Residue, then its C-alpha position, 0 to 999 in steps of 0.5 A: x462785441x467781438x468780431x469773430x472768425x467769420x468775420x475776418x477780412x483778407x486783412x484781418x487774415x494778414x495781420x493777424x495769421x499767427x492768432x488764427x494758426x491757434x485757432x484752427x490748430x486742433x479744431x474743436x466746432x464748425x461754424x454751420x454758416x460758413x464751415x469756418x472750423x475752430x478750436x474756441x467756440x465763441x469765435x464763431x459766429x454759429x458754432x456747433x462741435x465736431x464729433x470726436x474722430x473716435x465716434x465718426x471712424x467706422x468699423x468695416x464688415x466682416 
């Protein structure tokens, strides 16, 4: 099994900075264990889909 983003060490991050940028550029998932965000579900150990921006906006009453 490939290493998930959750398991990356500081050295992994330094060596793979371009790959990291691609993974986190438009996050659609967040890890429920460590709160890392990513665009690819399988790159996180416990992924949970992030709600879309439209569904998180609240209308003002009034």
